[in-house]
Z-matrix of the N, CA and C atoms (Angstrom, degrees):
N
C 1 1.459
C 2 1.533 1 111.25
N 3 1.335 2 116.17 1 -35.24
C 4 1.459 3 119.54 2 179.29
C 5 1.515 4 112.44 3 -61.74
N 6 1.336 5 116.83 4 -38.42
C 7 1.466 6 120.34 5 179.50
C 8 1.526 7 111.04 6 -63.80
N 9 1.318 8 117.25 7 -37.17
C 10 1.471 9 120.40 8 177.04
C 11 1.524 10 111.02 9 -66.57
N 12 1.318 11 115.76 10 -37.09
C 13 1.472 12 120.38 11 177.43
C 14 1.528 13 110.52 12 -64.25
N 15 1.332 14 116.24 13 -42.62
C 16 1.472 15 119.71 14 178.30
C 17 1.524 16 110.23 15 -64.24
N 18 1.320 17 117.43 16 -44.81
C 19 1.467 18 120.97 17 179.51
C 20 1.529 19 110.51 18 -59.07
N 21 1.318 20 116.56 19 -43.57
C 22 1.463 21 120.05 20 177.75
C 23 1.517 22 112.12 21 -64.54
N 24 1.336 23 115.93 22 -39.30
C 25 1.468 24 120.19 23 178.63
C 26 1.522 25 111.02 24 -64.61
N 27 1.335 26 116.77 25 -40.69
C 28 1.465 27 120.62 26 178.98
C 29 1.526 28 110.08 27 -64.43
N 30 1.321 29 116.79 28 -48.51
C 31 1.461 30 120.62 29 -179.60
C 32 1.527 31 110.98 30 -60.34
N 33 1.330 32 117.34 31 -44.49
C 34 1.469 33 120.98 32 178.80
C 35 1.513 34 111.81 33 -61.68
N 36 1.327 35 115.91 34 -42.02
C 37 1.464 36 119.81 35 -178.85
C 38 1.523 37 111.77 36 -67.47
N 39 1.317 38 117.11 37 -40.32
C 40 1.465 39 120.24 38 178.79
C 41 1.527 40 110.40 39 -64.87
N 42 1.319 41 117.08 40 -44.97
C 43 1.469 42 120.57 41 177.73
C 44 1.523 43 110.30 42 -60.20
N 45 1.329 44 116.75 43 -43.67
C 46 1.461 45 120.36 44 179.67
C 47 1.529 46 111.69 45 -63.86
N 48 1.319 47 116.64 46 -42.49
C 49 1.465 48 120.29 47 -179.48
C 50 1.524 49 111.42 48 -64.89
N 51 1.315 50 116.76 49 -42.53
C 52 1.466 51 119.63 50 177.33
C 53 1.522 52 111.08 51 -66.82
N 54 1.325 53 117.01 52 -33.35
C 55 1.466 54 120.63 53 175.85
C 56 1.522 55 110.92 54 -68.74
N 57 1.328 56 116.40 55 -31.53
C 58 1.464 57 119.93 56 176.13
C 59 1.521 58 110.32 57 -60.74
N 60 1.324 59 115.85 58 -42.61
C 61 1.468 60 119.84 59 176.73
C 62 1.532 61 110.39 60 -64.82
N 63 1.332 62 116.23 61 -43.42
C 64 1.466 63 121.07 62 -177.76
C 65 1.524 64 112.60 63 -69.87
N 66 1.323 65 117.60 64 -18.61
C 67 1.471 66 120.38 65 -177.02
C 68 1.522 67 113.24 66 -74.93
N 69 1.335 68 117.19 67 -12.60
C 70 1.472 69 122.22 68 -178.43
C 71 1.523 70 111.08 69 51.09
N 72 1.328 71 114.51 70 60.54
C 73 1.467 72 119.48 71 177.30
C 74 1.511 73 113.10 72 72.48
N 75 1.306 74 116.88 73 32.79
C 76 1.467 75 124.69 74 -179.22
C 77 1.532 76 112.71 75 64.20
N 78 1.325 77 116.86 76 27.60
C 79 1.467 78 120.20 77 179.32
C 80 1.524 79 112.75 78 -97.04
N 81 1.322 80 118.18 79 -10.62
C 82 1.464 81 122.33 80 176.49
C 83 1.526 82 108.15 81 -107.12
N 84 1.315 83 116.72 82 120.83
C 85 1.459 84 121.86 83 -170.34
C 86 1.536 85 112.97 84 -66.57
N 87 1.328 86 118.48 85 -42.06
C 88 1.464 87 120.87 86 -177.68
C 89 1.513 88 112.99 87 -58.92
N 90 1.330 89 117.86 88 -57.10
C 91 1.467 90 118.97 89 177.92
C 92 1.534 91 113.01 90 -62.31
N 93 1.332 92 117.40 91 -31.25
C 94 1.461 93 120.43 92 178.76
C 95 1.524 94 110.72 93 -65.67
N 96 1.308 95 117.04 94 -42.40
C 97 1.465 96 120.81 95 177.35
C 98 1.523 97 110.30 96 -63.49
N 99 1.341 98 116.41 97 -43.66
C 100 1.466 99 120.47 98 179.39
C 101 1.527 100 110.77 99 -61.32
N 102 1.328 101 117.78 100 -40.58
C 103 1.456 102 119.12 101 -178.07
C 104 1.521 103 111.73 102 -68.80
N 105 1.318 104 118.28 103 -37.76
C 106 1.469 105 120.49 104 177.80
C 107 1.530 106 110.26 105 -64.22
N 108 1.321 107 116.82 106 -46.41
C 109 1.466 108 121.06 107 178.67
C 110 1.531 109 110.15 108 -64.69
N 111 1.329 110 117.29 109 -43.35
C 112 1.460 111 121.54 110 -178.55
C 113 1.511 112 113.44 111 -62.30
N 114 1.340 113 117.07 112 -46.61
C 115 1.461 114 119.16 113 179.19
C 116 1.525 115 110.63 114 -68.11
N 117 1.339 116 117.05 115 -37.31
C 118 1.465 117 119.86 116 176.52
C 119 1.517 118 111.18 117 -60.84
N 120 1.319 119 116.43 118 -47.80
C 121 1.472 120 121.01 119 179.06
C 122 1.520 121 110.92 120 -62.08
N 123 1.328 122 117.20 121 -40.72
C 124 1.464 123 120.77 122 -179.47
C 125 1.526 124 110.92 123 -59.92
N 126 1.324 125 117.16 124 -44.94
C 127 1.458 126 119.61 125 -178.48
C 128 1.523 127 112.49 126 -71.77
N 129 1.321 128 117.51 127 -35.69
C 130 1.467 129 119.88 128 176.04
C 131 1.528 130 109.90 129 -63.52
N 132 1.326 131 117.13 130 -47.86
C 133 1.458 132 120.97 131 -179.65
C 134 1.530 133 111.74 132 -64.27
N 135 1.323 134 116.36 133 -41.80
C 136 1.464 135 119.90 134 178.53
C 137 1.530 136 110.57 135 -63.17
N 138 1.315 137 117.42 136 -41.58
C 139 1.464 138 119.79 137 179.92
C 140 1.528 139 111.26 138 -64.99
N 141 1.307 140 117.35 139 -34.93
C 142 1.464 141 120.30 140 177.19
C 143 1.531 142 111.28 141 -68.61
N 144 1.317 143 116.69 142 -39.75
C 145 1.468 144 120.45 143 178.19
C 146 1.521 145 110.94 144 -62.63
N 147 1.326 146 116.65 145 -35.40
C 148 1.461 147 120.59 146 -176.57
C 149 1.527 148 113.23 147 -74.59
N 150 1.317 149 117.33 148 -4.95
C 151 1.462 150 119.44 149 173.47
C 152 1.525 151 110.88 150 -65.72
N 153 1.337 152 117.01 151 -31.06
C 154 1.462 153 120.56 152 -175.88
C 155 1.527 154 113.62 153 -123.64
N 156 1.317 155 117.86 154 -9.79
C 157 1.466 156 120.88 155 -175.73
C 158 1.522 157 110.47 156 -116.06
N 159 1.327 158 116.43 157 153.91
C 160 1.466 159 122.47 158 -179.93
C 161 1.522 160 111.49 159 -72.77
N 162 1.296 161 115.93 160 140.71
C 163 1.458 162 121.77 161 -172.87
C 164 1.534 163 112.75 162 -67.39
N 165 1.313 164 119.51 163 -39.96
C 166 1.469 165 121.16 164 -176.47
C 167 1.517 166 113.50 165 -59.81
N 168 1.329 167 118.00 166 -59.21
C 169 1.464 168 118.91 167 179.63
C 170 1.534 169 113.01 168 -64.12
N 171 1.336 170 116.44 169 -37.22
C 172 1.466 171 119.15 170 -179.64
C 173 1.520 172 110.49 171 -64.27
N 174 1.319 173 117.00 172 -44.54
C 175 1.455 174 119.54 173 179.83
C 176 1.527 175 111.11 174 -65.85
N 177 1.328 176 116.46 175 -37.83
C 178 1.468 177 119.74 176 177.23
C 179 1.523 178 110.63 177 -61.85
N 180 1.312 179 116.69 178 -44.69
C 181 1.464 180 120.68 179 179.45
C 182 1.519 181 110.44 180 -64.68
N 183 1.322 182 117.09 181 -47.82
C 184 1.470 183 121.78 182 -177.36
C 185 1.533 184 111.29 183 -62.21
N 186 1.316 185 116.46 184 -51.30
C 187 1.463 186 118.91 185 -176.90
C 188 1.526 187 111.81 186 -72.24
N 189 1.317 188 116.99 187 -39.62
C 190 1.467 189 120.31 188 -178.80
C 191 1.511 190 112.93 189 -67.13
N 192 1.320 191 116.34 190 -51.02
C 193 1.468 192 118.32 191 -179.89
C 194 1.527 193 111.27 192 -71.02
N 195 1.327 194 116.96 193 -28.25
C 196 1.465 195 119.78 194 172.73
C 197 1.525 196 111.33 195 -64.09
N 198 1.322 197 116.37 196 -40.38
C 199 1.462 198 121.19 197 176.96
C 200 1.520 199 111.07 198 -62.83
N 201 1.324 200 116.55 199 -45.81
C 202 1.463 201 120.99 200 178.97
C 203 1.534 202 110.16 201 -63.53
N 204 1.329 203 116.42 202 -42.48
C 205 1.466 204 120.51 203 178.89
C 206 1.522 205 112.55 204 -64.07
N 207 1.321 206 116.79 205 -40.83
C 208 1.467 207 120.13 206 178.04
C 209 1.524 208 110.93 207 -66.24
N 210 1.323 209 116.28 208 -38.84
C 211 1.464 210 120.15 209 176.58
C 212 1.525 211 110.37 210 -61.55
N 213 1.335 212 116.42 211 -49.51
C 214 1.471 213 120.81 212 -179.34
C 215 1.527 214 110.62 213 -62.54
N 216 1.327 215 116.77 214 -42.85
C 217 1.464 216 120.28 215 178.43
C 218 1.518 217 112.13 216 -63.52
N 219 1.326 218 117.06 217 -39.00
C 220 1.461 219 120.51 218 177.54
C 221 1.518 220 112.01 219 -61.98
N 222 1.319 221 115.57 220 -39.88
C 223 1.467 222 120.64 221 178.05
C 224 1.522 223 110.30 222 -66.83
N 225 1.330 224 116.61 223 -48.47
C 226 1.468 225 121.07 224 -175.02
C 227 1.528 226 113.65 225 -72.90
N 228 1.329 227 117.15 226 -40.80
C 229 1.469 228 120.26 227 -173.99
C 230 1.529 229 114.19 228 -92.40
N 231 1.328 230 116.22 229 -32.30
C 232 1.457 231 119.59 230 -173.09
C 233 1.526 232 113.50 231 -116.16
N 234 1.321 233 117.07 232 3.32
C 235 1.450 234 120.84 233 177.73
C 236 1.518 235 114.07 234 66.58
N 237 1.330 236 116.95 235 26.43
C 238 1.462 237 119.36 236 178.85
C 239 1.520 238 109.80 237 -66.81
N 240 1.310 239 116.09 238 144.30
C 241 1.463 240 121.21 239 -174.72
C 242 1.511 241 111.71 240 -75.52
N 243 1.313 242 114.49 241 145.10
C 244 1.463 243 121.74 242 172.99
C 245 1.516 244 107.12 243 -97.34
N 246 1.314 245 116.31 244 122.12
C 247 1.460 246 121.70 245 179.17
C 248 1.529 247 108.68 246 -117.04
N 249 1.311 248 116.82 247 155.73
C 250 1.472 249 119.04 248 179.24
C 251 1.531 250 112.95 249 -54.52
N 252 1.301 251 117.27 250 -39.00
C 253 1.467 252 120.24 251 -179.15
C 254 1.527 253 111.35 252 -65.87
N 255 1.338 254 117.11 253 -37.64
C 256 1.460 255 118.74 254 179.24
C 257 1.530 256 110.84 255 -70.33
N 258 1.313 257 117.31 256 -37.11
C 259 1.470 258 120.18 257 176.48
C 260 1.530 259 109.43 258 -64.00
N 261 1.318 260 117.20 259 -43.36
C 262 1.466 261 120.69 260 177.64
C 263 1.525 262 110.25 261 -61.29
N 264 1.316 263 117.29 262 -40.59
C 265 1.460 264 120.91 263 177.42
C 266 1.510 265 112.36 264 -62.52
N 267 1.322 266 116.98 265 -42.84
C 268 1.467 267 120.93 266 178.18
C 269 1.528 268 110.19 267 -61.82
N 270 1.327 269 116.38 268 -43.21
C 271 1.464 270 120.41 269 179.07
C 272 1.532 271 110.30 270 -61.63
N 273 1.328 272 116.88 271 -42.89
C 274 1.461 273 120.35 272 178.85
C 275 1.525 274 112.01 273 -64.71
N 276 1.326 275 116.74 274 -38.67
C 277 1.470 276 120.18 275 177.48
C 278 1.523 277 110.14 276 -62.14
N 279 1.326 278 116.61 277 -47.20
C 280 1.469 279 120.57 278 -179.38
C 281 1.529 280 110.79 279 -61.96
N 282 1.331 281 117.09 280 -42.12
C 283 1.468 282 120.26 281 177.31
C 284 1.529 283 110.03 282 -62.69
N 285 1.311 284 116.93 283 -43.97
C 286 1.463 285 120.71 284 178.97
C 287 1.517 286 112.56 285 -61.20
N 288 1.314 287 117.07 286 -42.19
C 289 1.462 288 120.87 287 177.59
C 290 1.521 289 109.90 288 -62.78
N 291 1.328 290 116.97 289 -44.12
C 292 1.468 291 120.65 290 179.90
C 293 1.526 292 110.89 291 -61.12
N 294 1.319 293 117.74 292 -42.44
C 295 1.459 294 121.34 293 179.66
C 296 1.531 295 110.45 294 -64.56
N 297 1.329 296 116.94 295 -44.00
C 298 1.468 297 120.32 296 178.04
C 299 1.526 298 110.96 297 -61.78
N 300 1.303 299 116.35 298 -42.75
C 301 1.468 300 121.11 299 -179.53
C 302 1.536 301 110.86 300 -64.45
N 303 1.305 302 116.41 301 -48.17
C 304 1.467 303 120.66 302 -177.65
C 305 1.526 304 112.34 303 -69.17
N 306 1.323 305 116.47 304 -34.09
C 307 1.454 306 119.49 305 -175.57
C 308 1.507 307 115.43 306 -92.53
N 309 1.331 308 117.06 307 -16.79
C 310 1.461 309 118.49 308 -171.37
C 311 1.509 310 116.20 309 -99.53
N 312 1.300 311 118.33 310 -15.60
C 313 1.462 312 118.27 311 -174.22
C 314 1.508 313 110.25 312 67.99
N 315 1.278 314 117.07 313 135.83
C 316 1.465 315 119.38 314 -174.13
C 317 1.517 316 113.96 315 -92.78
N 318 1.311 317 117.98 316 -45.13
C 319 1.458 318 119.68 317 -172.56
C 320 1.515 319 110.44 318 -96.66
N 321 1.334 320 114.85 319 145.10
C 322 1.469 321 119.61 320 176.40
C 323 1.499 322 110.43 321 -113.53
């Protein structure tokens, strides 16, 4: 159940982050509402996951995969450029998340 909570938290956070970009400085009401709901849902889901899972690996997974998701969403939705340095950064984030997951143990 904790893994589903993390997945939901990641998805909510990515949607909220992309809505933050779409809100144009919080001047567009629709994306602003989505970002408030998305970040709220992300934190509720993350807090529920942390009832049974360790904070270090969970936070690494949530923030790392959220970063990768926001990067991918920026490319797909907003036409942001893919540069070699950003690809290298994404690879490093994924490696870091994997190391945290493998080394930290998930359940407490």
